[in-house]
ZAVEX-241398 format. One record per atom (N, C-alpha, C, O, CB): residue number from 1; atom name; x, y, z. Coordinates in steps of 0.1 Angstrom, whole numbers, plus 2048, in hexadecimal, padded with zeros to 3 digits. Glycine has a CB too. Layout:
// residues N
{NUM; "CA"; {X; Y; Z}}
...
END
This chain:
// residues 127
{1; "N"; {643; 354; A2E}}
{1; "CA"; {64D; 358; A25}}
{1; "C"; {64D; 368; A24}}
{1; "O"; {642; 36E; A23}}
{1; "CB"; {64A; 353; A17}}
{2; "N"; {659; 36E; A25}}
{2; "CA"; {65A; 37C; A24}}
{2; "C"; {662; 37F; A17}}
{2; "O"; {66E; 37B; A16}}
{2; "CB"; {661; 382; A30}}
{3; "N"; {65C; 387; A0E}}
{3; "CA"; {663; 38B; A02}}
{3; "C"; {667; 399; A03}}
{3; "O"; {660; 3A2; A08}}
{3; "CB"; {65B; 389; 9F5}}
{4; "N"; {673; 39C; 9FE}}
{4; "CA"; {678; 3AA; 9FD}}
{4; "C"; {67C; 3AD; 9EF}}
{4; "O"; {684; 3A6; 9E9}}
{4; "CB"; {684; 3AD; A07}}
{5; "N"; {676; 3B7; 9E9}}
{5; "CA"; {67A; 3BB; 9DB}}
{5; "C"; {688; 3C1; 9DB}}
{5; "O"; {68A; 3CB; 9E2}}
{5; "CB"; {66F; 3C4; 9D4}}
{6; "N"; {691; 3BB; 9D4}}
{6; "CA"; {69E; 3C0; 9D3}}
{6; "C"; {6A1; 3C8; 9C6}}
{6; "O"; {6A8; 3D2; 9C6}}
{6; "CB"; {6A8; 3B5; 9D4}}
{7; "N"; {69C; 3C2; 9BB}}
{7; "CA"; {69F; 3C9; 9AE}}
{7; "C"; {694; 3C6; 9A4}}
{7; "O"; {68C; 3BC; 9A5}}
{7; "CB"; {6AC; 3C4; 9A9}}
{8; "N"; {694; 3CE; 999}}
{8; "CA"; {68B; 3CC; 98E}}
{8; "C"; {695; 3CD; 982}}
{8; "O"; {69E; 3D6; 981}}
{8; "CB"; {680; 3D8; 98D}}
{9; "N"; {693; 3C4; 978}}
{9; "CA"; {69C; 3C3; 96C}}
{9; "C"; {693; 3C6; 960}}
{9; "O"; {689; 3BF; 95E}}
{9; "CB"; {6A3; 3B6; 96B}}
{10; "N"; {697; 3D0; 958}}
{10; "CA"; {691; 3D3; 94B}}
{10; "C"; {699; 3CD; 940}}
{10; "O"; {6A5; 3CE; 940}}
{10; "CB"; {68F; 3E2; 949}}
{11; "N"; {693; 3C5; 937}}
{11; "CA"; {699; 3C0; 92C}}
{11; "C"; {698; 3CA; 920}}
{11; "O"; {68E; 3CF; 91D}}
{11; "CB"; {693; 3B2; 927}}
{12; "N"; {6A4; 3CE; 91B}}
{12; "CA"; {6A4; 3D9; 911}}
{12; "C"; {6AA; 3D4; 904}}
{12; "O"; {6B2; 3CA; 904}}
{12; "CB"; {6AC; 3E4; 917}}
{13; "N"; {6A7; 3DC; 8FA}}
{13; "CA"; {6AD; 3D9; 8EC}}
{13; "C"; {6BA; 3E1; 8EA}}
{13; "O"; {6C4; 3DC; 8E6}}
{13; "CB"; {6A3; 3DC; 8E2}}
{14; "N"; {6B9; 3EE; 8ED}}
{14; "CA"; {6C5; 3F7; 8EA}}
{14; "C"; {6CC; 3FB; 8F7}}
{14; "O"; {6C8; 404; 8FE}}
{14; "CB"; {6C0; 404; 8E3}}
{15; "N"; {6D6; 3F3; 8FA}}
{15; "CA"; {6DD; 3F4; 906}}
{15; "C"; {6E3; 402; 909}}
{15; "O"; {6E1; 408; 913}}
{15; "CB"; {6E8; 3EA; 907}}
{16; "N"; {6EA; 407; 8FF}}
{16; "CA"; {6F1; 415; 900}}
{16; "C"; {6E7; 420; 902}}
{16; "O"; {6E8; 429; 90B}}
{16; "CB"; {6F9; 418; 8F4}}
{17; "N"; {6DC; 420; 8FA}}
{17; "CA"; {6D2; 42A; 8FC}}
{17; "C"; {6CB; 429; 909}}
{17; "O"; {6C8; 433; 910}}
{17; "CB"; {6C7; 429; 8F0}}
{18; "N"; {6C8; 41D; 90E}}
{18; "CA"; {6C1; 41B; 91B}}
{18; "C"; {6CA; 41F; 927}}
{18; "O"; {6C5; 425; 930}}
{18; "CB"; {6BD; 40D; 91C}}
{19; "N"; {6D7; 41B; 926}}
{19; "CA"; {6E0; 41F; 932}}
{19; "C"; {6E1; 42E; 932}}
{19; "O"; {6E2; 434; 93D}}
{19; "CB"; {6ED; 417; 931}}
{20; "N"; {6E2; 434; 926}}
{20; "CA"; {6E3; 443; 926}}
{20; "C"; {6D6; 449; 92C}}
{20; "O"; {6D7; 453; 934}}
{20; "CB"; {6E5; 447; 917}}
{21; "N"; {6CB; 444; 929}}
{21; "CA"; {6BE; 449; 92E}}
{21; "C"; {6BE; 448; 93D}}
{21; "O"; {6BB; 453; 944}}
{21; "CB"; {6B2; 441; 928}}
{22; "N"; {6C1; 43D; 943}}
{22; "CA"; {6BF; 43B; 951}}
{22; "C"; {6CB; 442; 959}}
{22; "O"; {6C9; 448; 963}}
{22; "CB"; {6BF; 42D; 955}}
{23; "N"; {6D7; 442; 953}}
{23; "CA"; {6E2; 447; 95A}}
{23; "C"; {6E3; 456; 958}}
{23; "O"; {6E5; 45E; 961}}
{23; "CB"; {6EF; 441; 955}}
{24; "N"; {6E2; 45B; 94B}}
{24; "CA"; {6E4; 469; 948}}
{24; "C"; {6D8; 472; 948}}
{24; "O"; {6D9; 47D; 94C}}
{24; "CB"; {6EB; 46A; 93B}}
{25; "N"; {6CD; 46D; 944}}
{25; "CA"; {6C1; 475; 944}}
{25; "C"; {6BA; 474; 951}}
{25; "O"; {6B6; 47F; 956}}
{25; "CB"; {6B8; 470; 938}}
{26; "N"; {6B7; 468; 956}}
{26; "CA"; {6B1; 467; 964}}
{26; "C"; {6BA; 46A; 96F}}
{26; "O"; {6B6; 46D; 97A}}
{26; "CB"; {6AA; 45A; 965}}
{27; "N"; {6C7; 468; 96C}}
{27; "CA"; {6D1; 46B; 977}}
{27; "C"; {6D3; 460; 981}}
{27; "O"; {6D8; 463; 98C}}
{27; "CB"; {6CE; 477; 97E}}
{28; "N"; {6D0; 454; 97E}}
{28; "CA"; {6D1; 449; 987}}
{28; "C"; {6E0; 444; 987}}
{28; "O"; {6E5; 441; 97D}}
{28; "CB"; {6C8; 43D; 984}}
{29; "N"; {6E6; 443; 993}}
{29; "CA"; {6F4; 43E; 994}}
{29; "C"; {6F5; 42F; 991}}
{29; "O"; {6EC; 427; 995}}
{29; "CB"; {6FA; 441; 9A1}}
{30; "N"; {6FF; 42C; 989}}
{30; "CA"; {702; 41D; 986}}
{30; "C"; {708; 417; 993}}
{30; "O"; {712; 41C; 998}}
{30; "CB"; {70B; 41B; 97A}}
{31; "N"; {701; 40D; 998}}
{31; "CA"; {706; 406; 9A4}}
{31; "C"; {710; 3FB; 9A0}}
{31; "O"; {71A; 3F9; 9A7}}
{31; "CB"; {6FA; 400; 9AC}}
{32; "N"; {70D; 3F4; 994}}
{32; "CA"; {715; 3E9; 990}}
{32; "C"; {712; 3E7; 981}}
{32; "O"; {707; 3E8; 97D}}
{32; "CB"; {713; 3DD; 998}}
{33; "N"; {71D; 3E3; 97A}}
{33; "CA"; {71B; 3DF; 96C}}
{33; "C"; {724; 3D3; 969}}
{33; "O"; {72F; 3D2; 96D}}
{33; "CB"; {71E; 3EA; 962}}
{34; "N"; {71E; 3C9; 963}}
{34; "CA"; {724; 3BD; 95F}}
{34; "C"; {720; 3BA; 950}}
{34; "O"; {715; 3B4; 94E}}
{34; "CB"; {722; 3B0; 968}}
{35; "N"; {728; 3BE; 947}}
{35; "CA"; {724; 3BC; 939}}
{35; "C"; {717; 3C4; 936}}
{35; "O"; {718; 3D0; 938}}
{35; "CB"; {721; 3AD; 936}}
{36; "N"; {70C; 3BE; 931}}
{36; "CA"; {700; 3C5; 92E}}
{36; "C"; {6F6; 3C6; 93A}}
{36; "O"; {6EB; 3CB; 938}}
{36; "CB"; {6FA; 3BF; 922}}
{37; "N"; {6FA; 3C1; 945}}
{37; "CA"; {6F2; 3C1; 951}}
{37; "C"; {6F7; 3CD; 959}}
{37; "O"; {702; 3CE; 95D}}
{37; "CB"; {6F3; 3B4; 95A}}
{38; "N"; {6ED; 3D6; 95C}}
{38; "CA"; {6F0; 3E3; 963}}
{38; "C"; {6E6; 3E4; 96F}}
{38; "O"; {6DA; 3E3; 96D}}
{38; "CB"; {6F0; 3EF; 95A}}
{39; "N"; {6EB; 3E8; 97A}}
{39; "CA"; {6E3; 3EB; 986}}
{39; "C"; {6E4; 3FA; 989}}
{39; "O"; {6EF; 3FF; 98A}}
{39; "CB"; {6E7; 3E3; 992}}
{40; "N"; {6D8; 400; 98A}}
{40; "CA"; {6D8; 40F; 98E}}
{40; "C"; {6D3; 410; 99C}}
{40; "O"; {6CA; 408; 9A1}}
{40; "CB"; {6CE; 417; 984}}
{41; "N"; {6DA; 418; 9A4}}
{41; "CA"; {6D6; 41B; 9B2}}
{41; "C"; {6CA; 424; 9B2}}
{41; "O"; {6CB; 430; 9AE}}
{41; "CB"; {6E2; 420; 9BA}}
{42; "N"; {6BF; 41F; 9B7}}
{42; "CA"; {6B3; 427; 9B8}}
{42; "C"; {6AD; 428; 9C7}}
{42; "O"; {6A2; 42D; 9C9}}
{42; "CB"; {6A8; 422; 9AF}}
{43; "N"; {6B5; 423; 9D0}}
{43; "CA"; {6B1; 423; 9DE}}
{43; "C"; {6AF; 414; 9E2}}
{43; "O"; {6B9; 40C; 9E0}}
{43; "CB"; {6A3; 42A; 9E0}}
{44; "N"; {6A4; 411; 9E8}}
{44; "CA"; {6A2; 403; 9EE}}
{44; "C"; {6A1; 3F8; 9E3}}
{44; "O"; {6A5; 3ED; 9E6}}
{44; "CB"; {695; 403; 9F6}}
{45; "N"; {69C; 3FC; 9D7}}
{45; "CA"; {69B; 3F2; 9CC}}
{45; "C"; {6A4; 3F6; 9C1}}
{45; "O"; {6A4; 402; 9BD}}
{45; "CB"; {68C; 3F1; 9C7}}
{46; "N"; {6AB; 3EC; 9BC}}
{46; "CA"; {6B5; 3EF; 9B1}}
{46; "C"; {6AD; 3ED; 9A4}}
{46; "O"; {6A5; 3E4; 9A2}}
{46; "CB"; {6C1; 3E5; 9B1}}
{47; "N"; {6AF; 3F7; 99B}}
{47; "CA"; {6AA; 3F6; 98D}}
{47; "C"; {6B5; 3F1; 984}}
{47; "O"; {6C0; 3F7; 984}}
{47; "CB"; {6A4; 403; 987}}
{48; "N"; {6B3; 3E6; 97D}}
{48; "CA"; {6BD; 3E0; 974}}
{48; "C"; {6B8; 3DF; 966}}
{48; "O"; {6AC; 3DF; 963}}
{48; "CB"; {6C1; 3D1; 979}}
{49; "N"; {6C2; 3DF; 95D}}
{49; "CA"; {6BF; 3DC; 94F}}
{49; "C"; {6C8; 3D1; 94A}}
{49; "O"; {6D3; 3CF; 94F}}
{49; "CB"; {6C1; 3E9; 946}}
{50; "N"; {6C3; 3CA; 940}}
{50; "CA"; {6CB; 3C0; 939}}
{50; "C"; {6C6; 3BF; 92B}}
{50; "O"; {6BA; 3C1; 929}}
{50; "CB"; {6CB; 3B3; 941}}
{51; "N"; {6CE; 3BC; 922}}
{51; "CA"; {6C9; 3BA; 914}}
{51; "C"; {6C1; 3AD; 912}}
{51; "O"; {6C4; 3A4; 91A}}
{51; "CB"; {6D5; 3BB; 90A}}
{52; "N"; {6B8; 3AE; 909}}
{52; "CA"; {6B0; 3A2; 906}}
{52; "C"; {6B9; 396; 901}}
{52; "O"; {6B7; 38B; 905}}
{52; "CB"; {6A5; 3A5; 8FC}}
{53; "N"; {6C3; 399; 8F9}}
{53; "CA"; {6CC; 38F; 8F4}}
{53; "C"; {6D3; 388; 900}}
{53; "O"; {6D4; 37C; 900}}
{53; "CB"; {6D6; 395; 8EB}}
{54; "N"; {6D8; 390; 909}}
{54; "CA"; {6E0; 38B; 914}}
{54; "C"; {6D7; 382; 91D}}
{54; "O"; {6DC; 377; 922}}
{54; "CB"; {6E6; 396; 91C}}
{55; "N"; {6CB; 386; 91F}}
{55; "CA"; {6C2; 37E; 928}}
{55; "C"; {6BF; 371; 921}}
{55; "O"; {6BF; 366; 928}}
{55; "CB"; {6B5; 385; 92A}}
{56; "N"; {6BD; 371; 914}}
{56; "CA"; {6BB; 364; 90D}}
{56; "C"; {6C8; 35B; 90E}}
{56; "O"; {6C7; 34F; 910}}
{56; "CB"; {6B7; 366; 8FE}}
{57; "N"; {6D3; 361; 90B}}
{57; "CA"; {6DF; 359; 90A}}
{57; "C"; {6E5; 355; 918}}
{57; "O"; {6E9; 349; 919}}
{57; "CB"; {6EA; 361; 903}}
{58; "N"; {6E5; 35E; 921}}
{58; "CA"; {6EB; 35A; 92E}}
{58; "C"; {6E2; 354; 938}}
{58; "O"; {6E6; 34C; 940}}
{58; "CB"; {6F1; 367; 934}}
{59; "N"; {6D5; 358; 938}}
{59; "CA"; {6CC; 353; 942}}
{59; "C"; {6C3; 348; 93C}}
{59; "O"; {6BE; 33F; 944}}
{59; "CB"; {6C3; 35E; 947}}
{60; "N"; {6C0; 349; 92F}}
{60; "CA"; {6B8; 33F; 929}}
{60; "C"; {6A9; 342; 929}}
{60; "O"; {6A1; 339; 927}}
{60; "CB"; {6BA; 332; 92F}}
{61; "N"; {6A5; 34E; 92C}}
{61; "CA"; {697; 352; 92C}}
{61; "C"; {693; 355; 91E}}
{61; "O"; {69B; 35A; 916}}
{61; "CB"; {694; 35E; 935}}
{62; "N"; {687; 351; 91A}}
{62; "CA"; {682; 354; 90D}}
{62; "C"; {67C; 362; 90C}}
{62; "O"; {670; 364; 90E}}
{62; "CB"; {677; 349; 909}}
{63; "N"; {685; 36B; 909}}
{63; "CA"; {681; 379; 908}}
{63; "C"; {680; 37D; 8FA}}
{63; "O"; {689; 37C; 8F2}}
{63; "CB"; {68B; 382; 910}}
{64; "N"; {674; 383; 8F6}}
{64; "CA"; {672; 386; 8E7}}
{64; "C"; {67B; 392; 8E4}}
{64; "O"; {67E; 39B; 8EC}}
{64; "CB"; {663; 389; 8E5}}
{65; "N"; {67E; 393; 8D7}}
{65; "CA"; {685; 39E; 8D2}}
{65; "C"; {67D; 3AB; 8D0}}
{65; "O"; {682; 3B6; 8D3}}
{65; "CB"; {68B; 39B; 8C4}}
{66; "N"; {670; 3A9; 8CD}}
{66; "CA"; {668; 3B5; 8CB}}
{66; "C"; {662; 3BB; 8D8}}
{66; "O"; {660; 3B4; 8E1}}
{66; "CB"; {65C; 3B1; 8C2}}
{67; "N"; {660; 3C8; 8D7}}
{67; "CA"; {65A; 3CE; 8E2}}
{67; "C"; {64B; 3CD; 8E2}}
{67; "O"; {645; 3CC; 8D7}}
{67; "CB"; {65D; 3DD; 8E3}}
{68; "N"; {644; 3CC; 8ED}}
{68; "CA"; {636; 3CB; 8ED}}
{68; "C"; {630; 3D9; 8EB}}
{68; "O"; {635; 3E3; 8F0}}
{68; "CB"; {631; 3C5; 8FB}}
{69; "N"; {624; 3D9; 8E4}}
{69; "CA"; {61D; 3E6; 8E2}}
{69; "C"; {615; 3E9; 8EF}}
{69; "O"; {611; 3F4; 8F1}}
{69; "CB"; {614; 3E5; 8D7}}
{70; "N"; {613; 3DF; 8F7}}
{70; "CA"; {60C; 3E1; 904}}
{70; "C"; {615; 3DF; 910}}
{70; "O"; {61A; 3D4; 912}}
{70; "CB"; {600; 3D8; 904}}
{71; "N"; {616; 3EA; 918}}
{71; "CA"; {61E; 3E9; 924}}
{71; "C"; {615; 3E3; 92F}}
{71; "O"; {609; 3E5; 930}}
{71; "CB"; {623; 3F6; 928}}
{72; "N"; {61B; 3DA; 937}}
{72; "CA"; {614; 3D4; 942}}
{72; "C"; {619; 3D7; 950}}
{72; "O"; {615; 3D2; 95A}}
{72; "CB"; {615; 3C5; 940}}
{73; "N"; {623; 3E1; 951}}
{73; "CA"; {628; 3E5; 95E}}
{73; "C"; {62E; 3F3; 95C}}
{73; "O"; {630; 3F8; 951}}
{73; "CB"; {632; 3DB; 964}}
{74; "N"; {631; 3F9; 967}}
{74; "CA"; {638; 406; 967}}
{74; "C"; {642; 406; 972}}
{74; "O"; {642; 3FF; 97C}}
{74; "CB"; {62E; 412; 968}}
{75; "N"; {64C; 40F; 971}}
{75; "CA"; {656; 412; 97B}}
{75; "C"; {652; 420; 981}}
{75; "O"; {64F; 429; 979}}
{75; "CB"; {665; 412; 976}}
{76; "N"; {652; 422; 98E}}
{76; "CA"; {64F; 42F; 993}}
{76; "C"; {65A; 435; 99B}}
{76; "O"; {661; 42F; 9A2}}
{76; "CB"; {643; 42D; 99D}}
{77; "N"; {65C; 442; 998}}
{77; "CA"; {665; 44B; 99F}}
{77; "C"; {65E; 456; 9A6}}
{77; "O"; {656; 45D; 99F}}
{77; "CB"; {670; 450; 995}}
{78; "N"; {661; 458; 9B2}}
{78; "CA"; {65B; 463; 9BA}}
{78; "C"; {664; 46F; 9B9}}
{78; "O"; {671; 46E; 9BB}}
{78; "CB"; {659; 45F; 9C9}}
{79; "N"; {65E; 47B; 9B6}}
{79; "CA"; {666; 488; 9B5}}
{79; "C"; {65E; 492; 9BD}}
{79; "O"; {652; 490; 9C0}}
{79; "CB"; {668; 48C; 9A6}}
{80; "N"; {664; 49D; 9C0}}
{80; "CA"; {65E; 4A8; 9C7}}
{80; "C"; {655; 4B0; 9BE}}
{80; "O"; {64A; 4B5; 9C1}}
{80; "CB"; {668; 4B1; 9CE}}
{81; "N"; {65A; 4B2; 9B1}}
{81; "CA"; {652; 4BB; 9A8}}
{81; "C"; {651; 4B3; 99A}}
{81; "O"; {65A; 4B3; 993}}
{81; "CB"; {659; 4C9; 9A5}}
{82; "N"; {645; 4AE; 998}}
{82; "CA"; {643; 4A6; 98C}}
{82; "C"; {643; 4AE; 980}}
{82; "O"; {64A; 4AA; 976}}
{82; "CB"; {635; 49F; 98D}}
{83; "N"; {63D; 4BA; 980}}
{83; "CA"; {63D; 4C3; 974}}
{83; "C"; {64B; 4C7; 970}}
{83; "O"; {64E; 4C6; 964}}
{83; "CB"; {634; 4CF; 977}}
{84; "N"; {653; 4CB; 979}}
{84; "CA"; {661; 4CF; 976}}
{84; "C"; {669; 4C3; 971}}
{84; "O"; {671; 4C4; 967}}
{84; "CB"; {668; 4D5; 983}}
{85; "N"; {667; 4B7; 977}}
{85; "CA"; {66E; 4AB; 972}}
{85; "C"; {66A; 4A8; 964}}
{85; "O"; {673; 4A5; 95C}}
{85; "CB"; {66B; 4A0; 97C}}
{86; "N"; {65D; 4A8; 961}}
{86; "CA"; {658; 4A5; 954}}
{86; "C"; {65E; 4AF; 94A}}
{86; "O"; {662; 4AB; 93F}}
{86; "CB"; {649; 4A5; 953}}
{87; "N"; {65E; 4BC; 94D}}
{87; "CA"; {664; 4C6; 944}}
{87; "C"; {672; 4C4; 941}}
{87; "O"; {677; 4C5; 936}}
{87; "CB"; {661; 4D4; 94A}}
{88; "N"; {67A; 4C0; 94C}}
{88; "CA"; {688; 4BD; 94A}}
{88; "C"; {68A; 4B1; 941}}
{88; "O"; {692; 4B1; 938}}
{88; "CB"; {68F; 4BA; 957}}
{89; "N"; {682; 4A6; 943}}
{89; "CA"; {683; 49A; 93B}}
{89; "C"; {67F; 49D; 92C}}
{89; "O"; {685; 498; 923}}
{89; "CB"; {67B; 48F; 940}}
{90; "N"; {675; 4A6; 92A}}
{90; "CA"; {670; 4A9; 91D}}
{90; "C"; {67B; 4B0; 915}}
{90; "O"; {67D; 4AD; 909}}
{90; "CB"; {664; 4B2; 91E}}
{91; "N"; {683; 4B9; 91C}}
{91; "CA"; {68D; 4C1; 915}}
{91; "C"; {699; 4B8; 911}}
{91; "O"; {6A1; 4BB; 909}}
{91; "CB"; {692; 4CD; 91E}}
{92; "N"; {699; 4AC; 917}}
{92; "CA"; {6A4; 4A2; 914}}
{92; "C"; {69F; 498; 90A}}
{92; "O"; {6A6; 48E; 908}}
{92; "CB"; {6A9; 49B; 921}}
{93; "N"; {693; 49A; 904}}
{93; "CA"; {68E; 491; 8FA}}
{93; "C"; {687; 485; 8FF}}
{93; "O"; {684; 47C; 8F7}}
{93; "CB"; {699; 48D; 8F2}}
{94; "N"; {684; 484; 90C}}
{94; "CA"; {67C; 479; 911}}
{94; "C"; {66E; 47A; 90D}}
{94; "O"; {668; 484; 90D}}
{94; "CB"; {67E; 478; 920}}
{95; "N"; {668; 46E; 909}}
{95; "CA"; {65A; 46D; 905}}
{95; "C"; {651; 46F; 911}}
{95; "O"; {652; 466; 91A}}
{95; "CB"; {658; 460; 8FD}}
{96; "N"; {649; 479; 911}}
{96; "CA"; {63F; 47A; 91C}}
{96; "C"; {632; 473; 917}}
{96; "O"; {62C; 477; 90D}}
{96; "CB"; {63C; 48A; 91F}}
{97; "N"; {62E; 469; 91F}}
{97; "CA"; {623; 461; 91B}}
{97; "C"; {616; 467; 921}}
{97; "O"; {60C; 468; 91A}}
{97; "CB"; {624; 452; 921}}
{98; "N"; {616; 46C; 92D}}
{98; "CA"; {60B; 473; 933}}
{98; "C"; {610; 47F; 93B}}
{98; "O"; {619; 47E; 943}}
{98; "CB"; {603; 469; 93D}}
{99; "N"; {609; 48A; 938}}
{99; "CA"; {60D; 497; 93F}}
{99; "C"; {609; 496; 94E}}
{99; "O"; {600; 48D; 952}}
{99; "CB"; {607; 4A3; 938}}
{100; "N"; {60F; 49E; 957}}
{100; "CA"; {60C; 49D; 965}}
{100; "C"; {5FD; 4A1; 968}}
{100; "O"; {5F8; 4AA; 962}}
{100; "CB"; {615; 4A7; 96C}}
{101; "N"; {5F8; 499; 971}}
{101; "CA"; {5EA; 49B; 975}}
{101; "C"; {5EA; 499; 984}}
{101; "O"; {5F2; 491; 98A}}
{101; "CB"; {5DF; 492; 96E}}
{102; "N"; {5E1; 49F; 98B}}
{102; "CA"; {5DF; 49D; 999}}
{102; "C"; {5D3; 493; 99B}}
{102; "O"; {5C8; 495; 997}}
{102; "CB"; {5DC; 4AB; 9A1}}
{103; "N"; {5D7; 488; 9A1}}
{103; "CA"; {5CD; 47D; 9A4}}
{103; "C"; {5C3; 481; 9AF}}
{103; "O"; {5C6; 48A; 9B7}}
{103; "CB"; {5D4; 470; 9A7}}
{104; "N"; {5B8; 47B; 9B0}}
{104; "CA"; {5AE; 47E; 9BB}}
{104; "C"; {5B4; 47D; 9C9}}
{104; "O"; {5AF; 483; 9D2}}
{104; "CB"; {5A2; 475; 9BA}}
{105; "N"; {5BE; 474; 9CA}}
{105; "CA"; {5C4; 472; 9D8}}
{105; "C"; {5CF; 47C; 9DA}}
{105; "O"; {5D6; 47C; 9E4}}
{105; "CB"; {5C9; 464; 9D9}}
{106; "N"; {5D1; 486; 9D1}}
{106; "CA"; {5DB; 491; 9D3}}
{106; "C"; {5E9; 48F; 9CD}}
{106; "O"; {5F1; 498; 9CD}}
{106; "CB"; {5DC; 492; 9E2}}
{107; "N"; {5EB; 483; 9C8}}
{107; "CA"; {5F9; 480; 9C2}}
{107; "C"; {5F9; 486; 9B4}}
{107; "O"; {5F0; 484; 9AC}}
{107; "CB"; {5FC; 471; 9C2}}
{108; "N"; {605; 48C; 9B0}}
{108; "CA"; {607; 491; 9A2}}
{108; "C"; {60F; 486; 99B}}
{108; "O"; {619; 481; 9A0}}
{108; "CB"; {60F; 49E; 9A2}}
{109; "N"; {60A; 482; 98F}}
{109; "CA"; {60F; 476; 988}}
{109; "C"; {611; 47A; 979}}
{109; "O"; {608; 481; 973}}
{109; "CB"; {606; 46A; 989}}
{110; "N"; {61C; 476; 973}}
{110; "CA"; {61E; 477; 965}}
{110; "C"; {626; 46B; 960}}
{110; "O"; {62B; 463; 969}}
{110; "CB"; {626; 484; 961}}
{111; "N"; {626; 468; 953}}
{111; "CA"; {62D; 45D; 94E}}
{111; "C"; {636; 461; 942}}
{111; "O"; {632; 469; 93A}}
{111; "CB"; {623; 452; 949}}
{112; "N"; {642; 45A; 942}}
{112; "CA"; {64B; 45B; 937}}
{112; "C"; {64E; 44D; 933}}
{112; "O"; {64A; 443; 939}}
{112; "CB"; {658; 463; 93A}}
{113; "N"; {656; 44B; 928}}
{113; "CA"; {65A; 43E; 923}}
{113; "C"; {669; 43E; 921}}
{113; "O"; {66F; 448; 91D}}
{113; "CB"; {652; 43B; 915}}
{114; "N"; {66F; 433; 924}}
{114; "CA"; {67D; 431; 922}}
{114; "C"; {67F; 42D; 913}}
{114; "O"; {676; 42B; 90C}}
{114; "CB"; {683; 426; 92B}}
{115; "N"; {68C; 42B; 90F}}
{115; "CA"; {68E; 428; 901}}
{115; "C"; {687; 41B; 8FC}}
{115; "O"; {685; 41A; 8F0}}
{115; "CB"; {69D; 427; 8FF}}
{116; "N"; {684; 412; 904}}
{116; "CA"; {67E; 405; 900}}
{116; "C"; {66E; 407; 902}}
{116; "O"; {667; 3FD; 900}}
{116; "CB"; {683; 3FA; 908}}
{117; "N"; {66A; 412; 906}}
{117; "CA"; {65B; 414; 908}}
{117; "C"; {656; 410; 916}}
{117; "O"; {64A; 411; 917}}
{117; "CB"; {654; 40D; 8FE}}
{118; "N"; {65E; 40D; 91F}}
{118; "CA"; {65A; 409; 92D}}
{118; "C"; {654; 416; 933}}
{118; "O"; {65A; 421; 932}}
{118; "CB"; {665; 404; 936}}
{119; "N"; {648; 415; 939}}
{119; "CA"; {642; 421; 93F}}
{119; "C"; {649; 424; 94D}}
{119; "O"; {64C; 41B; 955}}
{119; "CB"; {633; 41E; 942}}
{120; "N"; {64B; 431; 94F}}
{120; "CA"; {651; 436; 95B}}
{120; "C"; {648; 440; 961}}
{120; "O"; {645; 44A; 95B}}
{120; "CB"; {660; 43B; 959}}
{121; "N"; {643; 43D; 96D}}
{121; "CA"; {63B; 447; 974}}
{121; "C"; {644; 450; 97B}}
{121; "O"; {64D; 44C; 982}}
{121; "CB"; {631; 43F; 97D}}
{122; "N"; {641; 45D; 97A}}
{122; "CA"; {648; 468; 981}}
{122; "C"; {63D; 46E; 98A}}
{122; "O"; {633; 473; 985}}
{122; "CB"; {64F; 473; 978}}
{123; "N"; {63E; 46D; 997}}
{123; "CA"; {633; 471; 9A0}}
{123; "C"; {638; 477; 9AD}}
{123; "O"; {644; 475; 9B1}}
{123; "CB"; {62A; 464; 9A3}}
{124; "N"; {62F; 47D; 9B4}}
{124; "CA"; {631; 482; 9C1}}
{124; "C"; {62F; 476; 9CB}}
{124; "O"; {628; 46C; 9C7}}
{124; "CB"; {629; 48E; 9C5}}
{125; "N"; {633; 477; 9D7}}
{125; "CA"; {631; 46D; 9E1}}
{125; "C"; {623; 46D; 9E5}}
{125; "O"; {61C; 477; 9E5}}
{125; "CB"; {63B; 46F; 9ED}}
{126; "N"; {61E; 461; 9EA}}
{126; "CA"; {611; 460; 9EF}}
{126; "C"; {613; 45F; 9FF}}
{126; "O"; {618; 454; A03}}
{126; "CB"; {609; 454; 9E9}}
{127; "N"; {610; 469; A06}}
{127; "CA"; {612; 468; A14}}
{127; "C"; {606; 466; A1C}}
{127; "O"; {606; 465; A29}}
{127; "CB"; {619; 475; A19}}
END
């Protein structure tokens, strides 16, 4: 069996705030939108959002209304300059969860949070 990751879908509470965050603050182009389902073009893998209500109503998955206090995954974006990216995001009101640090393997890594609290890693490439 060969699996290819095509997309990741985040379930969100505040659709307008979240679409603004990913489209206007992070600058991801909208690839497609159908109601509350939106796909952002991020390269090889599509990042999608959908409201929790829509997922329950249209798909039938049991998605809770409340956000978890404990995150169990992160989304990673590679940039050339982590410090500059974090400063730009900070000036736009984005919550910085962890300031940039250089890891023992040479990669610079920082974390921010989206409006629903999903962790987003902003990092340099590991070559």
